[in-house]
C-alpha positions, 0 to 999 in steps of 0.5 A: 537498550530500550526502556523496560516500560517501553519493551512491555507495550512493544507488540513483537508479533505484529512487528515480526510479521511485517519483517518477515515479509520485507525480508522476503522482499529483499530476497526477491528484489536481490534475485530480480536484479541479478546479472543487471548491472544498472540494478546491481546492489539496489537490494542493499538499498532496500535492506538500508531502508528496512533499518531505517523502517524499523526505527520508524516503526519504533518511533511511532509505537513509543509516541502514544497514538493519541498524540499522534491524533492530536496533530494529525490534520497538522501532519496530513496538511504538511504532507499534502504540502509536499505533494503540491511541491511534487507537482512543481519540482518533482523528479519524473521517473516513468512519466509520473511526477512523483518524487521529491529529491533530498540529496542522494535519496528520492521520497515519494510523499503519496506513500506518506500520505496514506498513513496520514490519511489513516490518521485523520480519518480516524481521529475525525471519526472518533471526535465527529461522528456519533449517530451515523455518517450523514451527507455532510460527514461524507463530504468533510471525510471526502475532502480529507481523503480527496485532497491527496487522491486529487494532488496524487492524480495531477502527477499524474499517478492514478495507480496510487490515487485509487489506493485511497478508495478502500481507506475512504470507503472504510472509513465511511462503513466504520462511520455507520453509513446507511445502506440507502446512502451506499446504494445511492453512491453505487447508483452514482458511480455506475451512472458516472462510469461512461463519463469517467471512460471518456476522460480516461487516455488511451493507454488506460483504456487498452489496460482495462480492455486487456483484463477481458481480452488478454490476446487483444495486445500480447506484444503490447499492454498484454505483454506484462500480464502474459509474462507474469502468468508464465512465470507464476505458472513455471513455478509449479508447486515447489519453484525453480529455487531462489536465483534460479528464475528465468523470467526475471533474470532473461528480463522477460518479466518487466517491473520484476523488483516492483509492481511484479515482485510477486512473480519473481517469488511464485516462480522461484518458490512456486506456489508454497512460496506465493502461499506463504506470502499470502499467510504472512499478510493474513497474519499481519491483517488479523493481528490488526483486527485483534488490535482493533477489538482489544483497543481501549477506545474508538480512536484505537479501533478506527485506526488499526481498521483503517490501517487494514483496509489500506494494506488490504486494498493494496494487496488485492490490486497488486495480486489482481495486477499480476494475475491479470484479473485487474488492469496493470496500474502500477501499484506495488506490493507493500513491504515487499516491492523496491521502494524505501517510501512505500516501505516506510510508510507501511512499516509506520502503519504497522507502528500505529497498530502495534501502538494501539495493541501495546496500550490496549490495557489501561490502569 
């Protein structure tokens, strides 16, 4: 039995929204891997991770978020240390050395560092930023967010590294970044684009070009997006029914249980199913904004809004991928895509939101 005092502070509505998304993800994974001996039963593993993730979320809620913030720099440094270990001793999957093996479990520290990045940036903003963000604050927060980004890019996993950009930009805006500096940063980004393009690998350039020219390589880089669009379109309004999708079951749709899990749901539940998924995301994120507005202090507000920025950015990139509006860069859909580390990190993020919401009233 949970203590009565703890239950009174528990934000059930926010947690239930995240659980509903995760449950749909388990169903989609079960359908996507049906009839595939190599992946048989991985939905059981995802269900187990969901149970562990709920425990982690409750632990995050139980400890006052001020205590988490107090040790944020230490936690962030510890996760960055794990990212260093990944570079030298990590397990390589799909060309990326992103996992650390702990017996039968593989953990991806890059997912947990999103959580610590939100925590350490929120703490920095609440303690060191009072009258707007200047050059010094931009650089210091850039180091806090840039350290895991650089280590992840060295794995190399550019897709995951880019998911830190919305968190950093949100921190700058919350800190009161002046519009002149915003314009200067945007101008520098435009000027640096040709240099960045020259450092991209051939397959990365091809993925970007395919967004603008889908017919460029229909059997190669453009194959994933093409099959994703077919799956989404064939679902029509109500879908083909659970476990009756053909694109995933006949293995036309690649990465159907990870990056393109939304395509599976769209094929089997149609437009209505996709609308429900996006509606649940809206509900959870709206709860995060409500928690930010009712927070007892600036730290709580910053925590909630940075977690919202993290999830919004990742959802936006993944949805853009499956619709062919953005390059396919291997970014999973939070709560729904297969992966224990990603699910643990996302639920821990929601735990922070529920933590702030539950402590909004001070005696």
